[in-house]
C-alpha positions in Angstrom: 148.4 64.1 47.2 146.5 60.7 46.6 146.7 59.4 43.0 144.5 56.9 41.3 144.7 55.9 37.7 146.3 59.0 36.6 147.0 62.3 38.4 146.0 64.8 35.7 146.7 67.8 37.8 149.4 68.4 40.3 150.2 71.0 43.2 153.3 72.0 41.1 150.8 73.6 38.6 149.5 76.0 41.1 151.0 79.6 40.8 150.0 82.5 42.8 148.6 85.6 41.0 146.1 88.1 42.3 142.7 88.8 40.4 140.7 92.0 40.8 137.1 91.1 40.6 134.4 93.8 40.8 131.0 94.6 40.9 128.5 92.4 38.8 125.7 93.9 36.3 122.1 93.8 36.5 120.6 92.6 33.3 117.1 94.0 32.6 115.4 94.2 29.2 119.1 94.0 27.6 121.7 94.8 30.3 121.0 97.1 33.3 123.0 97.8 36.3 121.8 99.3 39.5 123.1 100.0 43.2 121.6 99.8 46.6 120.0 103.2 45.9 117.6 101.9 43.4 116.3 99.2 45.7 112.6 100.7 45.8 112.5 100.1 41.8 114.2 97.0 42.0 111.7 95.6 44.4 108.8 96.7 42.2 110.2 95.0 39.5 110.6 91.9 41.6 114.3 91.9 41.2 116.5 90.9 44.1 120.1 92.4 43.5 121.5 89.9 45.9 123.5 86.9 44.3 124.8 83.7 46.1 127.0 82.8 43.0 130.8 83.8 42.9 131.2 83.9 46.7 131.2 81.6 49.4 130.8 84.4 51.9 127.4 85.9 52.9 125.2 86.6 49.9 126.0 90.1 48.4 124.4 92.9 46.8 125.9 92.7 43.0 127.5 95.9 43.7 129.7 94.4 46.4 130.4 91.3 44.7 134.1 90.4 44.1 133.0 88.7 40.8 131.0 90.1 37.8 127.5 88.9 38.0 124.6 89.6 35.6 121.0 89.3 37.2 118.1 88.9 35.0 114.6 89.2 36.3 111.6 86.9 35.7 109.6 89.8 34.1 112.4 90.5 31.7 112.6 87.3 30.5 109.1 87.3 29.5 109.6 90.2 27.1 110.1 87.8 24.4 107.9 86.0 22.1 109.1 82.6 22.8 108.4 80.8 26.1 111.6 78.6 25.8 113.8 79.4 28.5 116.7 79.1 26.2 115.5 81.7 23.7 114.9 84.1 26.4 118.2 84.0 27.8 119.8 84.4 24.1 118.0 88.0 24.0 119.2 88.9 27.3 122.8 87.8 27.6 124.9 88.7 24.3 127.7 86.0 24.9 124.9 83.3 25.3 124.1 81.3 21.9 121.9 78.7 20.9 120.5 77.5 17.6 117.3 75.4 16.6 118.6 72.7 14.8 116.1 71.0 12.2 117.7 67.5 11.7 120.1 66.8 14.2 119.1 63.6 15.8 118.6 64.0 19.6 119.8 67.6 19.7 116.3 68.4 18.0 115.0 67.2 21.4 117.5 69.2 23.6 119.1 72.2 22.0 122.9 72.8 23.0 123.7 76.4 24.1 127.3 78.0 24.6 128.5 80.9 27.0 131.6 82.7 26.1 132.0 80.8 22.9 132.7 77.4 24.7 130.2 74.2 24.9 127.3 73.8 26.8 129.0 71.5 29.4 131.8 74.1 30.1 129.0 76.0 32.0 127.9 75.0 35.4 124.1 75.1 35.9 122.6 75.7 39.2 119.2 75.8 40.9 118.9 77.5 44.1 122.5 77.4 44.3 122.6 73.5 44.0 124.3 71.7 41.0 121.7 70.8 38.4 122.1 67.5 36.8 122.9 67.3 33.1 120.4 65.9 30.3 120.8 62.4 28.8 120.9 63.6 25.3 124.5 64.4 23.8 124.7 66.8 20.9 126.0 64.5 18.0 125.5 67.1 15.6 126.1 70.4 17.6 127.0 72.8 15.0 130.8 72.7 15.7 131.2 74.0 19.1 128.9 71.8 21.0 129.8 68.7 19.1 129.7 65.8 21.8 128.5 68.1 24.3 126.3 67.1 27.2 125.0 69.8 29.3 122.1 70.3 31.5 118.5 70.9 29.8 117.5 74.4 31.0 114.5 74.5 28.6 112.2 72.7 31.3 112.6 75.7 33.6 109.5 77.9 33.2 109.9 81.8 33.5 107.0 81.6 35.9 109.1 79.7 38.5 111.9 82.1 38.7 112.7 85.1 41.0 115.7 85.6 38.8 118.9 84.3 37.1 122.3 84.9 38.1 125.2 84.7 35.3 128.6 84.5 36.7 130.8 85.6 33.8 134.0 84.1 35.2 135.5 80.7 35.5 134.6 79.0 38.6 135.8 75.4 38.8 137.8 76.1 42.0 134.7 77.0 43.7 132.0 74.8 42.4 133.7 72.0 40.6 133.8 70.5 37.0 132.0 72.2 34.3 132.5 75.9 35.5 135.1 76.8 32.9 132.9 79.5 31.1 130.8 80.5 34.0 128.1 79.6 36.2 124.3 80.2 35.7 122.1 79.8 38.8 118.4 79.8 38.4 116.8 81.2 41.8 113.3 79.7 42.4 110.4 82.0 43.9 110.0 81.7 47.4 106.8 83.9 47.8 104.1 82.4 50.4 101.1 84.4 48.9 99.8 85.7 45.6 100.6 84.3 42.2 99.9 84.9 38.6 98.4 83.2 35.5 99.5 83.9 31.9 98.3 82.8 28.8 100.2 83.4 25.5 99.8 82.4 21.8 102.2 83.2 18.7 102.9 82.3 15.1 105.5 82.9 12.6 104.7 85.3 9.6 104.9 82.1 7.5 101.6 81.0 9.3 103.0 78.0 10.8 104.7 77.1 14.1 101.8 77.9 16.2 102.6 77.7 19.6 100.4 78.2 22.8 101.4 78.4 26.4 99.7 78.5 29.7 101.8 78.9 33.0 101.2 79.9 36.6 102.5 80.5 39.8 101.2 80.5 43.2 102.6 81.1 46.8 101.1 79.5 49.8 101.9 79.6 53.6 103.5 76.5 55.0 102.4 76.8 58.5 102.9 80.1 60.2 106.9 80.2 59.5 107.2 78.7 56.1 106.3 78.6 52.4 105.4 76.6 49.4 105.7 77.9 45.9 104.3 76.0 43.1 105.0 76.9 39.2 103.5 74.8 36.4 103.9 75.4 32.5 101.9 73.9 29.6 102.8 74.4 25.8 102.6 72.8 22.4 104.0 74.0 19.2 103.2 72.9 15.7 106.1 72.1 13.1 107.5 74.6 10.9 108.8 74.0 7.2 111.3 76.0 5.6 111.7 73.5 2.7 111.6 73.3 -1.1 110.8 70.0 -3.0 114.3 68.2 -3.7 115.2 67.9 -7.4 115.5 64.2 -7.3 112.1 63.5 -5.7 110.5 66.0 -8.4 112.2 64.3 -11.2 110.6 61.1 -10.0 107.3 62.5 -9.7 107.5 63.9 -13.2 108.4 60.4 -14.5 105.3 59.0 -13.2 106.2 57.9 -9.7 102.7 58.7 -7.8 104.2 58.1 -4.5 106.4 61.0 -4.1 105.4 63.4 -1.2 105.8 67.2 -1.7 107.8 68.2 0.1 109.8 64.8 0.0 111.9 66.1 3.1 110.5 68.8 5.7 113.1 71.2 7.1 112.1 73.2 10.0 111.3 72.9 13.9 109.9 69.8 15.3 106.4 69.4 16.5 106.2 69.5 20.3 103.2 68.3 22.4 102.3 67.5 26.0 105.2 69.8 26.8 104.7 70.4 30.9 106.9 71.4 33.6 106.0 71.7 37.5 108.6 73.0 39.9 108.1 73.3 43.6 110.0 75.3 46.2 109.6 75.3 50.0 111.0 76.4 53.2 110.3 76.2 56.9 111.7 78.1 59.8 112.1 75.7 62.7 113.7 78.4 65.1 115.5 81.6 64.8 118.8 79.7 63.5 117.5 76.7 61.7 115.6 76.3 58.2 114.4 73.4 56.4 114.2 73.5 52.5 113.3 71.6 49.6 112.6 71.9 46.0 112.3 70.1 42.9 110.5 69.5 39.4 108.6 67.2 37.1 108.7 67.7 33.3 108.1 65.9 30.4 107.6 66.7 26.5 107.1 65.0 23.3 108.7 65.8 20.0 108.6 64.6 16.5 110.9 65.8 13.8 112.0 64.9 10.1 115.2 63.1 8.8 116.7 63.0 5.4 114.9 61.8 2.1 115.8 58.4 1.0 115.7 58.1 -2.8 114.1 54.9 -4.0 116.8 54.7 -6.8 120.4 55.2 -5.0 120.1 55.1 -1.4 122.9 53.0 -0.3 122.3 49.6 1.6 118.5 50.3 1.0 117.7 50.7 -2.6 121.0 50.4 -4.3 124.8 49.5 -3.6 126.1 50.7 -6.5 125.2 54.3 -6.6 122.1 53.9 -8.5 123.0 51.9 -11.2 121.3 48.8 -10.1 118.7 48.1 -7.4 119.8 46.3 -4.4 117.6 43.2 -4.8 117.4 40.3 -2.0 117.0 36.7 -2.5 114.8 34.8 -0.3 116.9 31.6 -0.9 120.3 33.6 -0.3 121.7 33.5 -3.6 121.5 36.9 -5.2 122.6 35.8 -8.6 119.2 33.8 -8.9 117.7 37.5 -9.5 118.0 39.3 -12.6 119.4 42.7 -12.1 117.3 45.7 -12.3 118.7 48.8 -13.8 117.9 51.9 -11.5 119.5 54.6 -13.7 116.2 55.3 -15.3 113.6 58.2 -14.9 111.3 55.6 -13.0 112.1 52.2 -12.0 108.7 51.3 -11.1 107.8 51.5 -14.7 110.3 49.3 -16.1 109.9 45.7 -17.3 112.9 44.5 -15.4 111.3 45.7 -12.1 108.1 44.2 -12.9 109.5 40.9 -13.7 111.8 41.0 -10.3 108.6 41.6 -8.3 106.7 38.7 -9.9 109.7 36.5 -8.9 108.5 35.2 -5.4 112.2 34.5 -4.6 113.4 38.2 -5.4 112.6 41.5 -3.7 113.4 45.1 -3.2 112.8 47.7 -0.7 110.8 49.6 -3.5 107.9 47.3 -2.7 107.6 48.6 0.9 108.3 52.4 0.1 108.1 53.0 -3.7 108.5 56.6 -3.6 111.3 56.4 -1.1 110.8 57.5 2.5 111.7 60.2 4.9 112.0 58.8 8.5 110.5 60.8 11.4 112.7 60.9 14.6 110.2 60.7 17.6 111.4 61.4 21.0 109.9 61.9 24.7 112.0 63.9 27.5 111.0 63.2 30.9 113.2 65.2 33.7 112.9 65.3 37.6 114.8 66.5 40.4 114.5 66.9 44.0 116.9 68.7 46.8 116.3 68.9 50.4 118.4 70.4 53.2 119.3 72.1 56.4 120.8 75.4 56.8 121.3 77.4 60.3 123.8 78.3 63.1 126.3 76.5 65.2 127.8 78.9 67.6 130.2 81.3 65.1 129.5 79.0 62.1 126.7 78.9 59.6 126.1 75.5 58.0 124.2 74.1 54.9 123.8 70.6 54.4 121.9 69.0 51.5 121.2 66.1 49.5 119.8 65.9 46.1 119.0 63.7 43.0 118.4 64.4 39.4 117.0 62.1 36.5 116.8 62.8 32.7 115.7 60.2 30.3 115.3 60.5 26.4 113.3 57.8 24.8 113.8 57.6 21.0 111.5 56.0 18.3 111.2 56.3 14.6 108.4 56.6 12.4 108.0 55.8 8.5 111.3 54.1 8.4 112.4 50.4 8.0 115.1 47.7 8.9 116.3 46.8 5.3 118.0 43.5 6.4 114.6 42.1 7.7 113.5 42.5 4.0 109.7 42.7 3.1 108.9 41.5 6.7 110.3 44.6 8.3 107.9 47.1 10.7 108.1 50.6 9.7 107.9 52.1 13.3 110.3 51.2 15.9 111.1 51.9 19.6 114.8 52.5 19.3 115.6 52.7 23.2 116.7 55.4 25.5 119.3 57.2 27.3 119.2 58.2 31.0 121.1 60.3 33.0 121.0 60.0 37.0 123.0 62.2 39.4 123.0 62.4 43.4 124.8 64.5 45.7 125.7 65.4 49.1 126.8 68.5 50.0 127.9 70.0 53.5 129.2 73.8 53.6 130.5 75.7 56.7 131.2 79.4 57.0 132.3 82.0 59.5 133.9 85.2 59.8 137.4 85.4 61.8 139.8 88.1 62.5 143.5 87.5 61.1 145.6 90.1 63.1 144.8 93.6 62.0 142.1 92.3 59.3 138.8 91.7 60.6 135.8 90.1 59.4 137.8 87.5 57.3 135.1 85.2 55.4 136.5 81.5 55.8 134.4 78.8 54.0 134.8 75.1 53.8 133.0 72.1 52.7 132.6 68.7 51.1 130.5 67.3 48.1 130.1 63.8 47.2 128.6 63.0 43.7 127.5 60.1 41.9 126.7 60.3 38.0 125.5 57.3 35.8 124.4 57.1 32.3 122.2 54.0 31.1 121.5 53.0 27.6 118.1 50.9 27.3 117.8 48.4 24.6 115.2 49.0 21.9 112.7 46.7 20.2 114.6 43.8 18.5 113.5 44.8 15.2 115.3 48.1 15.7 118.8 46.7 15.9 118.7 43.1 14.8 121.0 41.8 11.9 118.1 40.5 9.9 118.6 37.4 7.3 119.4 39.9 4.4 122.4 41.6 6.3 124.7 39.3 4.6 123.3 40.4 0.9 124.2 44.2 1.7 121.1 45.3 3.1 121.3 48.0 6.2 120.9 46.6 9.6 118.7 48.1 12.2 116.1 50.8 11.7 117.1 53.0 9.3 118.1 56.7 10.1 118.5 55.8 13.8 119.8 52.3 14.6 118.1 50.7 18.0 120.2 50.0 20.6 121.1 46.5 20.7 122.0 44.2 23.6 125.9 45.0 23.3 125.2 48.7 23.7 122.6 48.3 26.5 124.0 48.6 29.9 124.7 51.4 32.9 128.1 53.1 33.7 128.6 54.8 36.9 131.2 57.0 38.6 131.6 59.0 41.8 133.7 61.7 43.1 134.4 63.6 46.1 135.2 67.3 46.4 136.9 69.4 49.2 137.1 73.3 48.9 138.4 76.1 51.0 137.3 79.9 50.1 138.5 83.0 52.1 137.8 86.6 51.4 138.7 89.7 53.3 138.7 93.2 52.8 142.4 94.4 53.3 141.4 98.1 53.7 138.5 100.3 52.6 139.8 99.9 49.2 141.0 96.3 48.4 139.1 93.0 48.5 141.1 89.7 48.3 139.6 86.4 47.7 141.3 83.1 47.5 139.7 79.6 46.6 141.3 76.2 46.5 139.3 72.7 45.4 140.5 69.2 45.3 138.3 66.6 43.6 139.2 62.7 43.2 137.0 61.0 40.4 136.8 56.8 40.5 137.6 56.7 37.0 140.3 59.1 36.0 142.1 60.1 39.2 142.4 63.7 41.1 142.5 67.3 40.4 143.6 70.5 42.3 142.4 73.9 41.2 142.5 77.3 42.5 141.4 80.9 42.0 142.4 84.3 43.3 140.5 87.6 43.1 140.7 90.9 44.3 138.9 94.3 43.9 140.3 97.7 43.9 138.0 100.8 44.3 140.1 103.5 42.8 137.4 106.6 43.2 133.7 106.7 43.9 133.0 106.1 40.2 135.7 104.2 39.1 136.9 100.6 40.1 139.1 97.9 38.5 139.2 94.3 38.6 141.1 91.2 37.3 141.0 87.3 37.9 143.2 84.5 37.4 142.0 80.9 37.9 142.7 77.4 36.8 139.8 74.8 36.0 138.7 71.5 34.6 135.8 69.6 33.0 135.5 65.9 33.7 134.5 63.7 30.7 130.9 62.6 31.2 129.9 59.2 31.8 127.9 59.5 28.8 130.7 60.7 26.6 132.9 57.8 27.7 130.1 55.2 27.2 127.8 56.6 24.5 126.8 54.4 21.2 124.9 55.9 18.3 124.4 55.2 14.8 123.2 58.2 12.7 122.7 59.4 9.0 124.9 62.0 7.9 125.8 64.0 4.6 129.3 63.4 3.2 130.4 64.2 0.1 126.8 64.9 -1.0 125.7 61.5 -0.2 123.8 60.1 3.0 126.2 57.5 5.0 125.7 55.6 8.1 128.3 57.0 10.9 128.8 55.0 14.2 129.6 56.9 17.3 131.5 54.6 19.3 132.7 54.8 22.9 136.6 55.0 23.1 136.8 51.5 24.5 134.7 49.9 21.5 137.2 47.9 19.4 136.0 49.9 16.2 136.9 53.2 17.8 140.3 51.7 19.4 141.3 50.4 15.9 141.1 54.0 14.7 142.9 55.5 17.4 140.7 56.0 20.4 142.1 56.4 23.8 140.7 56.8 27.2 139.1 60.1 27.9 140.9 62.5 30.5 139.6 65.9 31.8 140.1 69.1 30.2 142.5 71.7 31.7 141.9 75.4 31.7 143.7 78.5 32.9 141.8 81.9 32.9 142.7 85.3 32.9 140.4 88.6 33.1 140.7 92.2 33.8 138.1 95.0 33.9 136.7 98.2 34.9 133.4 99.8 36.2 132.6 103.4 35.9 129.2 104.7 37.6 128.4 108.3 37.4 124.7 109.3 38.6 122.5 107.6 36.1 125.1 106.1 33.9 126.7 103.0 34.4 129.8 101.1 32.4 131.5 97.9 32.5 134.2 96.6 30.5 136.0 93.3 30.8 138.6 91.5 29.0 138.9 87.5 29.4 141.0 84.8 28.2 140.5 81.1 28.6 143.1 78.6 27.4 141.8 75.2 27.3 144.1 71.8 27.0 143.0 68.6 25.8 139.5 69.8 24.9 137.1 67.2 24.4 134.8 66.8 21.6 133.4 64.3 19.0 136.1 63.5 16.2 135.4 64.2 12.5 134.4 61.3 10.5 136.8 58.6 10.0 136.5 56.4 6.9 136.1 52.9 7.9 138.2 51.1 4.7 137.5 48.2 2.9 141.0 46.7 3.4 140.4 47.0 7.3 137.5 44.8 7.1 139.0 41.7 7.8 141.1 43.1 10.8 137.6 44.4 12.3 135.7 41.2 11.9 138.8 39.7 13.9 138.5 42.3 16.7 134.7 41.8 17.2 133.0 44.4 14.9 130.0 43.0 13.3 129.3 43.5 9.3 131.8 46.4 9.3 131.2 46.7 5.6 127.9 48.4 6.6 129.5 51.2 8.5 130.7 54.0 6.3 132.3 56.1 8.8 133.1 56.1 12.6 133.4 58.9 15.3 134.3 58.8 19.0 135.2 61.3 21.6 138.8 62.4 22.2 140.8 65.1 23.9 142.3 66.0 20.7 142.9 69.8 20.3 143.9 72.9 22.5 142.0 76.3 22.0 142.3 79.8 23.4 139.3 81.8 23.8 139.2 85.5 24.4 136.8 88.2 24.4 135.3 91.6 25.6 132.2 92.3 27.3 131.0 95.6 27.4 127.6 96.6 29.5 126.4 100.3 29.7 123.0 101.6 30.7 121.7 105.0 31.1 118.3 106.0 32.7 116.5 109.3 32.0 113.1 110.9 31.7 111.7 111.4 28.2 108.2 111.5 26.5 106.7 112.3 29.9 107.8 108.9 31.2 110.7 106.7 32.4 113.2 105.5 29.9 116.0 103.1 30.5 118.5 102.7 27.4 120.7 99.5 27.6 123.7 98.2 25.7 125.5 95.0 25.9 128.1 94.3 23.6 130.2 90.9 23.4 133.4 90.0 21.1 134.6 86.4 21.3 137.4 85.0 19.4 138.4 81.2 19.7 141.7 80.0 18.0 142.7 76.3 17.9 146.3 76.0 18.9 146.9 72.5 18.3 144.9 69.6 17.0 145.0 65.8 16.0 145.1 65.9 12.2 144.0 62.2 12.2 140.7 62.9 13.8 140.2 66.6 13.7 139.8 68.2 9.9 140.7 71.7 8.9 137.0 72.2 8.2 136.0 71.4 11.9 138.9 73.8 13.2 137.2 76.7 11.0 133.7 75.7 12.5 135.1 75.9 15.9 137.0 79.2 15.3 134.6 81.1 13.3 131.1 79.2 13.7 129.4 81.9 15.8 129.6 85.4 15.3 132.7 87.3 16.9 130.7 90.3 17.5 127.4 90.2 19.1 125.1 93.2 20.6 121.9 94.2 21.8 120.7 97.8 22.3 117.4 98.0 24.3 114.9 101.1 25.0 112.4 100.3 27.8 109.9 103.0 28.1 107.2 103.1 30.6 104.3 105.6 31.6 101.6 104.9 34.0 99.7 102.1 32.6 101.6 101.5 29.5 105.0 100.2 28.7 107.3 99.5 25.6 110.4 97.7 24.6 112.2 97.8 21.6 115.5 95.8 21.1 117.9 95.9 18.4 120.0 92.7 18.0 123.3 92.8 16.2 125.1 89.5 14.7 128.5 90.0 13.1 129.9 87.9 10.5 130.3 84.0 10.8 131.2 81.0 9.0 128.0 79.2 8.0 128.0 75.5 7.6 125.1 72.9 6.7 124.4 69.3 7.8 128.0 69.2 9.1 129.1 68.5 5.4 132.5 69.4 4.4 131.8 69.6 0.5 132.5 72.7 -1.5 129.7 74.8 -1.8 127.9 73.7 1.6 129.4 76.7 3.6 130.3 80.1 3.3 131.4 83.4 5.1 128.2 85.2 5.8 128.1 88.9 6.6 126.7 91.0 9.5 122.9 91.3 10.2 120.4 93.1 12.4 117.0 92.2 13.8 114.5 94.2 15.7 112.2 93.0 18.6 109.3 95.0 19.8 106.6 94.7 22.7 104.0 96.9 24.0 102.1 96.1 27.1 99.1 97.8 28.8 97.9 97.4 32.4 94.0 97.3 32.3 94.0 97.2 36.0 96.4 96.3 38.8 95.6 92.6 37.9 95.4 92.3 34.4 98.1 93.2 31.6 98.2 92.6 28.1 100.7 92.3 25.9 101.6 92.2 22.2 104.8 91.9 20.4 107.0 90.6 17.5 110.3 89.0 17.4 112.4 89.9 14.2 109.8 92.4 13.5 110.9 93.2 10.0 111.2 89.5 9.1 114.8 89.6 8.4 115.6 86.6 6.2 118.4 84.1 7.2 121.3 83.3 5.1 120.0 81.2 2.2 121.8 78.1 1.1 123.7 78.2 -2.0 121.2 77.2 -5.1 122.9 73.9 -5.9 122.8 72.8 -2.4 119.4 74.2 -1.6 117.5 71.4 -3.5 119.6 68.8 -2.5 118.7 68.8 1.2 115.2 70.3 0.6 116.0 73.2 2.9 116.2 76.8 2.3 118.5 78.3 4.9 121.6 77.4 6.8 121.1 75.6 10.0 124.0 77.2 11.6 122.6 80.8 11.5 122.9 82.8 15.0 119.2 83.9 14.7 116.0 82.0 13.9 115.6 80.8 10.3 112.0 80.6 10.5 111.6 84.4 10.4 109.3 86.9 12.1 107.1 85.7 15.1 104.3 87.6 16.3 102.6 87.0 19.5 100.0 88.0 22.2 99.9 87.5 26.1 97.6 88.0 28.7 98.9 88.0 32.3 96.9 88.0 35.7 98.1 88.7 38.9 96.6 87.9 42.4 
C-alpha cells in the first residue's frame, strides 16, 4: 500500500465478518413500506420503489435490497407547512434532526442537521446518485453535535424537483467514500417528459409573525423524440420572528432616561429570508438502444438577515468599557489616554452625567457612546449562492455496463454586518460592513463498471468496480478594510474589526485545495434461494494526509415468507474538510454571563498551536447492525439495532482562555494584539464516541370510515457515549451536550385517511427527554434537563377536480410551547426559549396551499 504523510488506516485493520442486510422501508406520511404487489398504488402516488443507493448491482426494489433503505415520496414531503427541505425530512425520518438557531453566526444561514446522532458531515448526500458538494458555511455554534460540522446545504432542493428521497440507514464509506459514516441520502430528481405542477402556499405562526410565501413549479418537456428535460423552480420569502423580551439592563437604561434604547433591544427569532430562489434541471437523451446521455444541475440563491447580541453602552468590553462597567473606555486623539478624565459608568445613565458631557466637549477625547448612545445590536446579513452541474454517459459495452460522469459544485456565503462599528477606528468608523466570503468548490470524475458473472455453481454474481477523482477547495475572500483593520485606537484597548463578526483580513484570505482518488470493488451474489452475500472494498488516497482502506460485508437471510433477518459490519472514515483545516473566524459568545470575542483559528495558526493544536487526521469508524423484518398481509414491521464507534472524532474545541501571562510569547509568535482576544478555539481529533440505537418502522393498511387508511409508526432510540476526550480542549459540559443534547427517544405516529376527493393526514410527534442548553454557555442556570413533549400536525386536502387540489393544515396544532429559559437567564439574553429544543420554538404554524397539476 502506498503511504504519504501518514497511513491512518492499513490493511491489517481489515477483519472478515458477515453482515445480514435486508429489505428497506418505504416512508410515506411517516413510515410506510410496501412490496411489488402494491406497485399500482405506488405509481399513483408517484413513488418509485426502486433505489440506487446501497448496492452497486442493478437498481433494486426496496424489498430486494441487501441494505435497509427508506424512500420518501415528493408528495409526502409536502404534507408539512414548511417549504424547507430540512423541515420536511425532520417530520418524515425520526432519526433525522435539525434545529432553528436564532443567533449562531453563519449557522443562521445554513442549518446543520444530524442523522443517527452524528453530525451533518457524517451523512453523505447524493443527487441522482452523484456526490453533492458541501456548503461553504461551517457550523461554529452547532448545538454540540454539529459544532464544527461542514455538510451540504440540502435546503436549496425544492420538493417540486424530486421524484423521491432515498435514505440508506447504514454506514457506507466502503461503497461511497468519505462522509458516509451515519448513512447516505440520495435525492432523485424528476424525469417526466410531459406534464407538471404549480403550487402556491402561504403560512404564518400563531403569534402573527414569520409569514412565509412560496411559489414552486415543475414542468417536463420532450428533448427530441428520445429524451427529456425536467425543470423545477421555487421562490420564497419569510418574515423574521421574534420570541423576545426586553433585557433588564436595557429597560433600566431606558427608565433612567436613555432615550436611544430599542424595545426589544435584542431580537431572538428566525432571520428574515428574501429573494430565496432555486432552479433545478434534469435531462436525459437516448442515443441508441444501449447508450444514454444525462445532465443535471442547479442555481440557487437567498438572502438572510438575523440579529446578534445587544451591546450595553455602559459595560461592553473593548467597546464601551474595559473594567466591567466601572468607567467608560475613553479614547484620546493625541494617543495619551491619561489626558482624558475618567468617566464613571456604574451610574443609571452615563449620558446624563457631567463627567460624560465634559468628555464630549473635549475635542481630544471620545467614547463610542457618541455614535451608539443606546448601545447597539449588530445585524448579521448573508447571501448564499449555490450552483452545480453534472454530465455523464451510461450504456453497455459487451457484457459490461458503464457510467462515466464529471461534475462540479460551488457554494458561496457572503457575509455582512449592519448596525455595528469598528471601535479601533474611533468616531470615524462606518456602521455597515462587507466582511468577506467563504467559497466551497468541488469537482469530480467518476467511472463505474458492472456486470454479472458466474463463479462455479453460483450464477449471476454482481461484480462492480470503479474509479473516482475529486478536488475540493475552500476560499476565504477578504472583506472591506474597515471590517478587519486595526485602527489607530487598538493600542488604547478598543476592539479590532467590525464588532460581532470581524471581517476577513489579508492574513486570512486565500484558497486551499486538496485532491484524492478512490478505487472500489463491490461483489454481491445469492448463494441460494435464502442467502444474499455482499462484499465491498474501497481504497482512497488524499493529497494532504495519506490513504485509507475500508470494507463492508453484508448478507440477507430469508427465514420464512414472512420473516427475514439482517446484519452488517463495516469500517468507515470521514476526512477533515479543507474548510475545517483552514477556516478563520472571530465571533461573539456568552461566557460566564458576559459577551467575549472568540477567535476560531486553523490548526496551523500560531495562536492555535500555542494552545495545543495539531494537524487534523481523518475520523475512523467501525459499525455493526442487526435487524429483522416481518410482513404479513397488510402489516409490515422492521426492527434494527446499530452500533457506530468513531475514533478521533473531529469537532471544534471548547473555548480556551487566552491568558495575560501568555501575551508576550504570543506576540513573539506573530499573534497581533493578543490582549484583545478573550478565547480561542480550533478543530481537533480530541474524542472517541460510541453511538447506538434502535429503529422501528411499522405500518398497517385498512379500510375504515368508508375510505382507505394507512397507520404508520416510526420510532428511533439513539444513545451516544463519549468514551475518551482531551480534558485540555473538551469540557465536561461539551461532553454532556454530545451525549444528551438531542432526545434519546423520538417517534412519529401517522394516520393517513383518503376518500374519493378528500384526504387527511394526522401526525403525532413525540420527543423524549434531553439536555437543554443556551448560547453554548456553561454557566449555572443556562442549562437543564427537560422532559418529554408531544406535538400534533394536521392537514386536509380536497381535490376540486383532476387538476386543482386545495390544502389547509397546521404544524404543532395545539401550539405546544417550547421549554422556557430560567427566569434569571430569560432577561439576560432577551430570549424566551432554549435555542436547543428538538421542535420549533416559534410555536404553532398554520398554512394553506393550492396545487395545480397539468
